[in-house]
N, CA, C and O of each residue as an XYZ file, in Angstrom:
456
protein
N      29.632    -22.568     23.183
C      28.608    -22.933     22.231
C      27.499    -23.707     22.930
O      27.748    -24.591     23.750
N      26.289    -23.354     22.585
C      25.136    -24.060     23.136
C      24.857    -25.318     22.322
O      25.163    -25.385     21.132
N      24.283    -26.293     22.973
C      23.822    -27.487     22.287
C      22.331    -27.319     22.009
O      21.648    -26.591     22.730
N      21.816    -27.984     20.974
C      20.392    -27.844     20.645
C      19.469    -28.100     21.832
O      18.433    -27.447     21.961
N      19.831    -29.038     22.696
C      18.962    -29.350     23.844
C      18.921    -28.214     24.869
O      18.046    -28.198     25.736
N      19.847    -27.273     24.781
C      19.894    -26.152     25.705
C      19.047    -24.969     25.233
O      18.955    -23.957     25.927
N      18.435    -25.091     24.067
C      17.610    -24.014     23.527
C      16.172    -24.172     23.983
O      15.659    -25.288     24.069
N      15.527    -23.061     24.273
C      14.094    -23.125     24.572
C      13.315    -22.698     23.331
O      13.905    -22.363     22.303
N      12.006    -22.712     23.432
C      11.156    -22.400     22.280
C      11.435    -20.991     21.740
O      11.479    -20.788     20.526
N      11.622    -20.031     22.631
C      11.908    -18.656     22.186
C      13.223    -18.604     21.418
O      13.311    -17.936     20.388
N      14.245    -19.303     21.906
C      15.534    -19.345     21.202
C      15.346    -19.886     19.785
O      15.860    -19.324     18.818
N      14.604    -20.984     19.683
C      14.397    -21.602     18.364
C      13.639    -20.668     17.427
O      13.960    -20.589     16.242
N      12.643    -19.964     17.943
C      11.889    -19.027     17.110
C      12.764    -17.849     16.678
O      12.679    -17.395     15.537
N      13.596    -17.360     17.584
C      14.521    -16.273     17.241
C      15.480    -16.738     16.146
O      15.697    -16.029     15.163
N      16.044    -17.916     16.316
C      16.977    -18.440     15.315
C      16.280    -18.646     13.972
O      16.856    -18.354     12.924
N      15.043    -19.148     13.998
C      14.283    -19.326     12.752
C      14.127    -17.996     12.026
O      14.320    -17.919     10.813
N      13.777    -16.952     12.768
C      13.603    -15.634     12.144
C      14.923    -15.079     11.629
O      14.962    -14.478     10.556
N      16.002    -15.271     12.380
C      17.299    -14.755     11.957
C      17.859    -15.520     10.761
O      18.744    -15.017     10.068
N      17.361    -16.717     10.512
C      17.734    -17.431      9.283
C      17.236    -16.657      8.064
O      17.818    -16.743      6.983
N      16.161    -15.909      8.248
C      15.584    -15.127      7.147
C      16.364    -13.837      6.893
O      16.237    -13.231      5.828
N      17.168    -13.418      7.869
C      17.960    -12.200      7.714
C      18.068    -11.441      9.024
O      17.543    -11.871     10.051
N      18.748    -10.318      8.977
C      18.950     -9.479     10.162
C      17.612     -8.989     10.685
O      16.654     -8.821      9.931
N      17.566     -8.759     12.014
C      16.300     -8.312     12.602
C      16.547     -7.569     13.905
O      17.574     -7.743     14.561
N      15.582     -6.740     14.258
C      15.609     -6.019     15.531
C      14.780     -6.811     16.546
O      13.949     -7.635     16.166
N      15.008     -6.558     17.830
C      14.195     -7.224     18.848
C      12.700     -6.932     18.694
O      11.874     -7.814     18.928
N      12.347     -5.713     18.307
C      10.922     -5.400     18.147
C      10.319     -6.215     17.005
O       9.194     -6.702     17.120
N      11.050     -6.367     15.913
C      10.572     -7.177     14.795
C      10.449     -8.641     15.224
O       9.454     -9.300     14.921
N      11.462     -9.144     15.929
C      11.418    -10.530     16.396
C      10.226    -10.749     17.325
O       9.575    -11.792     17.276
N       9.949     -9.770     18.161
C       8.806     -9.854     19.063
C       7.495     -9.923     18.283
O       6.618    -10.730     18.593
N       7.374     -9.072     17.275
C       6.168     -9.081     16.425
C       5.978    -10.425     15.740
O       4.872    -10.963     15.701
N       7.066    -10.962     15.203
C       6.990    -12.190     14.419
C       6.756    -13.430     15.275
O       6.103    -14.376     14.834
N       7.280    -13.428     16.484
C       7.205    -14.629     17.324
C       6.106    -14.572     18.374
O       5.668    -15.606     18.878
N       5.662    -13.366     18.702
C       4.676    -13.236     19.769
C       5.296    -13.291     21.157
O       4.580    -13.355     22.156
N       6.617    -13.266     21.226
C       7.343    -13.299     22.499
C       7.624    -11.856     22.910
O       7.951    -11.023     22.065
N       7.496    -11.554     24.215
C       7.719    -10.190     24.691
C       9.129     -9.711     24.344
O      10.094    -10.473     24.401
N       9.222     -8.437     23.983
C      10.499     -7.876     23.551
C      11.562     -7.945     24.641
O      12.734     -8.167     24.338
N      11.186     -7.762     25.881
C      12.148     -7.848     26.981
C      12.781     -9.228     27.027
O      13.990     -9.357     27.220
N      11.962    -10.263     26.849
C      12.472    -11.635     26.866
C      13.322    -11.906     25.623
O      14.338    -12.598     25.701
N      12.905    -11.360     24.479
C      13.703    -11.475     23.250
C      15.101    -10.913     23.504
O      16.096    -11.540     23.143
N      15.179     -9.732     24.126
C      16.483     -9.116     24.424
C      17.332    -10.019     25.309
O      18.533    -10.157     25.076
N      16.726    -10.637     26.320
C      17.462    -11.549     27.204
C      18.015    -12.739     26.424
O      19.174    -13.119     26.586
N      17.172    -13.317     25.580
C      17.584    -14.499     24.820
C      18.674    -14.129     23.804
O      19.615    -14.896     23.602
N      18.551    -12.955     23.165
C      19.579    -12.511     22.223
C      20.922    -12.329     22.926
O      21.963    -12.704     22.386
N      20.901    -11.752     24.132
C      22.151    -11.581     24.884
C      22.786    -12.943     25.186
O      24.001    -13.109     25.078
N      21.943    -13.919     25.568
C      22.461    -15.261     25.859
C      23.046    -15.893     24.594
O      24.140    -16.458     24.628
N      22.321    -15.796     23.487
C      22.827    -16.348     22.229
C      24.112    -15.643     21.804
O      25.006    -16.272     21.236
N      24.210    -14.340     22.075
C      25.412    -13.567     21.760
C      26.588    -14.025     22.621
O      27.699    -14.179     22.115
N      26.357    -14.242     23.906
C      27.419    -14.701     24.818
C      28.037    -16.010     24.348
O      29.215    -16.271     24.594
N      27.244    -16.827     23.673
C      27.716    -18.132     23.209
C      28.155    -18.109     21.746
O      28.479    -19.154     21.182
N      28.167    -16.911     21.120
C      28.688    -16.762     19.776
C      27.755    -17.171     18.649
O      28.206    -17.435     17.535
N      26.458    -17.225     18.929
C      25.505    -17.658     17.898
C      24.888    -16.500     17.118
O      24.467    -16.677     15.975
N      24.833    -15.322     17.727
C      24.312    -14.134     17.056
C      25.274    -12.979     17.300
O      26.112    -13.027     18.201
N      25.139    -11.949     16.487
C      26.010    -10.781     16.622
C      25.153     -9.528     16.569
O      24.271     -9.406     15.718
N      25.413     -8.594     17.483
C      24.732     -7.309     17.500
C      25.517     -6.373     16.598
O      26.536     -5.814     17.006
N      25.041     -6.202     15.365
C      25.770     -5.420     14.356
C      25.760     -3.934     14.650
O      26.757     -3.238     14.454
N      24.633     -3.464     15.118
C      24.453     -2.060     15.468
C      23.379     -2.039     16.539
O      22.732     -3.053     16.803
N      23.196     -0.918     17.135
C      22.203     -0.830     18.204
C      20.853     -1.384     17.718
O      20.176     -0.775     16.890
N      20.486     -2.549     18.256
C      19.192     -3.122     17.944
C      19.102     -3.901     16.651
O      17.999     -4.242     16.224
N      20.227     -4.197     16.008
C      20.198     -4.983     14.775
C      21.042     -6.235     14.979
O      22.245     -6.159     15.226
N      20.386     -7.390     14.871
C      21.022     -8.672     15.158
C      21.116     -9.532     13.916
O      20.276     -9.463     13.018
N      22.172    -10.354     13.888
C      22.408    -11.247     12.758
C      22.807    -12.631     13.287
O      23.514    -12.748     14.289
N      22.347    -13.657     12.603
C      22.724    -15.030     12.935
C      24.161    -15.264     12.504
O      24.530    -14.956     11.371
N      24.976    -15.811     13.404
C      26.366    -16.131     13.107
C      26.529    -17.639     12.966
O      27.126    -18.121     12.003
N      25.989    -18.383     13.941
C      26.160    -19.830     13.983
C      24.962    -20.442     14.690
O      24.786    -20.248     15.893
N      24.147    -21.171     13.960
C      22.969    -21.802     14.547
C      23.397    -23.066     15.287
O      23.910    -23.999     14.668
N      23.194    -23.108     16.602
C      23.623    -24.286     17.360
C      22.891    -25.561     16.940
O      23.349    -26.663     17.244
N      21.779    -25.426     16.257
C      21.047    -26.607     15.796
C      21.740    -27.260     14.620
O      21.429    -28.400     14.275
N      22.678    -26.554     13.994
C      23.417    -27.098     12.851
C      24.748    -27.710     13.273
O      25.551    -28.079     12.417
N      24.995    -27.826     14.572
C      26.280    -28.304     15.076
C      26.527    -29.753     14.676
O      25.598    -30.544     14.514
N      27.821    -30.076     14.520
C      28.193    -31.469     14.263
C      27.703    -32.321     15.417
O      27.749    -31.905     16.575
N      27.238    -33.501     15.097
C      26.702    -34.382     16.128
C      25.201    -34.271     16.248
O      24.569    -35.127     16.868
N      24.617    -33.246     15.675
C      23.161    -33.140     15.664
C      22.692    -33.949     14.466
O      22.728    -33.474     13.331
N      22.260    -35.151     14.722
C      21.942    -36.078     13.641
C      20.493    -36.057     13.235
O      19.755    -35.108     13.499
N      20.110    -37.134     12.584
C      18.760    -37.265     12.058
C      17.705    -37.190     13.150
O      16.611    -36.676     12.914
N      18.013    -37.697     14.348
C      17.038    -37.655     15.442
C      16.663    -36.215     15.794
O      15.500    -35.921     16.070
N      17.643    -35.332     15.782
C      17.368    -33.915     16.057
C      16.480    -33.324     14.968
O      15.567    -32.552     15.259
N      16.750    -33.688     13.709
C      15.932    -33.198     12.598
C      14.493    -33.681     12.731
O      13.551    -32.924     12.495
N      14.332    -34.935     13.108
C      12.981    -35.486     13.271
C      12.256    -34.744     14.384
O      11.086    -34.392     14.233
N      12.932    -34.505     15.491
C      12.304    -33.789     16.599
C      11.948    -32.359     16.210
O      10.882    -31.858     16.568
N      12.845    -31.706     15.474
C      12.569    -30.341     15.029
C      11.395    -30.320     14.058
O      10.543    -29.433     14.125
N      11.352    -31.294     13.158
C      10.242    -31.387     12.211
C       8.922    -31.616     12.950
O       7.915    -30.982     12.634
N       8.925    -32.512     13.924
C       7.722    -32.773     14.730
C       7.259    -31.498     15.423
O       6.066    -31.198     15.457
N       8.214    -30.747     15.975
C       7.872    -29.514     16.689
C       7.202    -28.518     15.744
O       6.217    -27.877     16.109
N       7.734    -28.390     14.539
C       7.150    -27.441     13.584
C       5.786    -27.910     13.077
O       4.895    -27.092     12.851
N       5.621    -29.209     12.900
C       4.320    -29.730     12.462
C       3.274    -29.510     13.556
O       2.147    -29.107     13.267
N       3.646    -29.774     14.811
C       2.712    -29.515     15.926
C       2.359    -28.036     15.996
O       1.194    -27.674     16.155
N       3.372    -27.184     15.876
C       3.134    -25.738     15.939
C       2.269    -25.273     14.771
O       1.427    -24.390     14.935
N       2.472    -25.861     13.595
C       1.645    -25.506     12.435
C       0.196    -25.908     12.697
O      -0.724    -25.166     12.356
N      -0.011    -27.074     13.299
C      -1.363    -27.509     13.645
C      -2.027    -26.556     14.621
O      -3.209    -26.242     14.480
N      -1.276    -26.095     15.609
C      -1.810    -25.126     16.562
C      -2.141    -23.807     15.864
O      -3.146    -23.166     16.171
N      -1.295    -23.418     14.934
C      -1.534    -22.165     14.202
C      -2.813    -22.265     13.380
O      -3.562    -21.294     13.270
N      -3.061    -23.430     12.808
C      -4.306    -23.637     12.054
C      -5.502    -23.495     12.987
O      -6.476    -22.816     12.660
N      -5.424    -24.139     14.148
C      -6.523    -24.064     15.115
C      -6.771    -22.627     15.568
O      -7.913    -22.219     15.775
N      -5.696    -21.872     15.717
C      -5.812    -20.482     16.170
C      -6.028    -19.513     15.011
O      -6.176    -18.309     15.219
N      -6.044    -20.039     13.805
C      -6.201    -19.243     12.585
C      -5.135    -18.151     12.481
O      -5.413    -17.026     12.066
N      -3.903    -18.516     12.871
C      -2.769    -17.597     12.825
C      -1.964    -17.906     11.560
O      -1.085    -18.767     11.567
N      -2.272    -17.204     10.493
C      -1.662    -17.474      9.191
C      -0.156    -17.217      9.209
O       0.600    -17.977      8.604
N       0.293    -16.161      9.889
C       1.729    -15.848      9.925
C       2.511    -16.959     10.626
O       3.571    -17.366     10.151
N       1.995    -17.447     11.747
C       2.667    -18.534     12.463
C       2.666    -19.802     11.617
O       3.657    -20.532     11.587
N       1.557    -20.065     10.929
C       1.482    -21.238     10.060
C       2.553    -21.158      8.974
O       3.268    -22.133      8.740
N       2.670    -20.023      8.320
C       3.692    -19.844      7.276
C       5.095    -20.053      7.838
O       5.926    -20.730      7.232
N       5.345    -19.464      9.003
C       6.669    -19.551      9.624
C       7.040    -21.012      9.911
O       8.163    -21.436      9.636
N       6.100    -21.772     10.462
C       6.413    -23.153     10.835
C       6.455    -24.084      9.627
O       7.232    -25.039      9.619
N       5.650    -23.830      8.627
C       5.727    -24.636      7.403
C       7.065    -24.371      6.712
O       7.717    -25.302      6.241
N       7.471    -23.102      6.652
C       8.765    -22.749      6.045
C       9.909    -23.413      6.813
O      10.836    -23.951      6.208
N       9.843    -23.375      8.139
C      10.897    -23.986      8.953
C      10.922    -25.503      8.774
O      11.996    -26.101      8.709
N       9.744    -26.131      8.693
C       9.676    -27.580      8.473
C      10.262    -27.929      7.111
O      10.978    -28.921      6.975
N       9.959    -27.120      6.110
C      10.509    -27.354      4.776
C      12.034    -27.280      4.802
O      12.705    -28.089      4.162
N      12.582    -26.315      5.539
C      14.030    -26.183      5.625
C      14.657    -27.412      6.281
O      15.746    -27.841      5.900
N      13.964    -27.969      7.263
C      14.486    -29.175      7.920
C      14.590    -30.315      6.912
O      15.615    -30.995      6.848
N      13.548    -30.526      6.133
C      13.576    -31.667      5.214
C      14.388    -31.400      3.956
O      14.839    -32.348      3.314
N      14.587    -30.144      3.585
C      15.352    -29.857      2.369
C      16.843    -29.826      2.618
O      17.619    -29.802      1.663
N      17.277    -29.826      3.885
C      18.708    -29.807      4.208
C      19.363    -31.172      4.093
O      20.584    -31.278      4.202
N      18.586    -32.204      3.877
C      19.159    -33.564      3.888
C      19.907    -33.866      2.682
O      20.444    -34.965      2.547
């Protein structure tokens, strides 16, 4: 199992998207702006650690989000919230409405889980 500190930005974006439901690497690439080849690498790593499952060729599902692990306390939530607020600000500057929606939704999930 991975710890939250072992995740990079692409991992977090992949996990955020998989919280919404099953997805293909091409869809994840479209939604995150991360190259599909790198998405595939990150999915394989998350799969090796038991966090995602490849249900069928090219269809992935979230099994266990390492950010929800026991021991991840309020400090982790605050850091995750800060990251999403910063990313939302960048999305506003770049006029990227999809990224803004994604990060606002993720920030809302952080604060509504308490």
